[in-house]
Structures are given as C-alpha cells and as structure tokens.
C-alpha positions in Angstrom: 34.3 122.4 -5.2 35.7 124.3 -2.2 35.2 121.2 -0.1 38.3 119.8 -1.6 40.6 122.8 -1.2 42.2 121.4 2.0 43.0 118.1 0.2 44.4 119.9 -2.8 46.6 122.1 -0.5 47.8 119.1 1.4 48.7 117.3 -1.8 50.5 120.4 -3.1 52.5 120.6 0.1 53.3 116.8 -0.1 54.7 117.2 -3.6 56.8 120.2 -2.7 58.1 118.5 0.5 59.1 115.4 -1.4 61.1 117.5 -3.9 62.6 119.6 -1.1 63.6 116.3 0.7 66.1 115.5 -2.1 68.0 118.7 -1.5 71.4 118.8 0.2 71.4 120.2 3.7 75.1 120.0 4.4 78.3 118.3 3.3 81.0 117.2 5.7 84.4 115.7 4.8 86.0 114.7 8.0 87.8 112.1 10.1 85.8 112.8 13.3 84.0 110.1 15.3 81.9 112.6 17.3 79.3 113.7 14.8 75.8 113.7 16.5 74.4 111.2 14.0 77.5 108.9 13.8 76.7 105.4 14.7 79.8 104.1 12.9 83.0 105.4 14.6 84.9 102.6 13.0 84.7 104.4 9.7 87.1 107.1 10.9 89.5 105.0 12.9 93.2 105.4 12.2 92.6 108.9 10.7 90.5 107.6 7.8 88.3 110.2 6.1 84.6 110.1 5.2 82.3 112.3 3.3 78.8 112.7 4.8 76.1 114.2 2.5 73.1 115.2 4.6 69.8 115.6 2.9 66.8 117.7 3.9 64.8 114.6 4.7 67.2 113.6 7.5 69.0 110.8 5.6 72.8 110.8 5.4 74.9 109.3 2.7 78.4 108.4 3.9 81.1 107.7 1.4 84.0 105.8 3.0 87.6 106.3 2.1 87.6 103.0 0.2 84.6 104.2 -1.9 81.9 102.2 -0.1 78.6 103.9 0.7 76.6 103.7 3.9 73.1 105.2 4.5 72.5 106.6 7.9 70.0 108.9 9.7 66.2 108.8 9.9 64.5 109.6 6.7 61.4 111.8 7.3 58.2 110.7 5.5 54.5 111.7 5.4 53.3 114.4 7.7 56.6 114.6 9.5 58.3 115.5 6.2 55.6 118.1 5.4 56.0 119.7 8.8 59.7 120.0 8.4 59.3 121.5 4.9 56.8 124.0 6.1 59.0 124.9 9.1 62.0 125.5 6.9 60.2 127.3 4.1 58.7 130.1 6.2 
C-alpha cells in the first residue's frame, strides 16, 4: 500500500489548494488606473470607483460603479495552484 502514498499526498494537496484558492487575498476599493493587473483603465475614468476582490488563485473580480462585474487576472490551476498553495502555507 505504501506505493500509493505519493498519489494520496498529491490528491490531498490538490483538495487543500482548491479550497485555499477560493480565499480572499486582498480587497481594493479605488479609482486608480495604475494597478499592476489592470487591463481596463476605462473603468476608473472620470474618477469612477471600482472594487477589486483578489482571490488566492490569481483571479480578480472587479465590481464597477454601475454594479457590473468583470473577471480579470490569471486563475491558477493544477500543479501551479498546488505550488502556490504550498509556498504560502509554509
């Protein structure tokens, strides 16, 4: 049975990483057009405000001043997600 220990450990890490990915990394309420991840400077033109909710998996949910929602960022998956999880949990 010990031949499967590595697979079991990898699956355990995968499940933990997927749960961790849903966690909030940061919350920004701003009118800046200079955020490192911002590909939509038009959202904050004319002093409009947005709320950016950044998740541990790298995705960013932007809520616009008119209530609209935009998803941004690069969502980590698979081994990349597991690697980030392990890095941040040590």
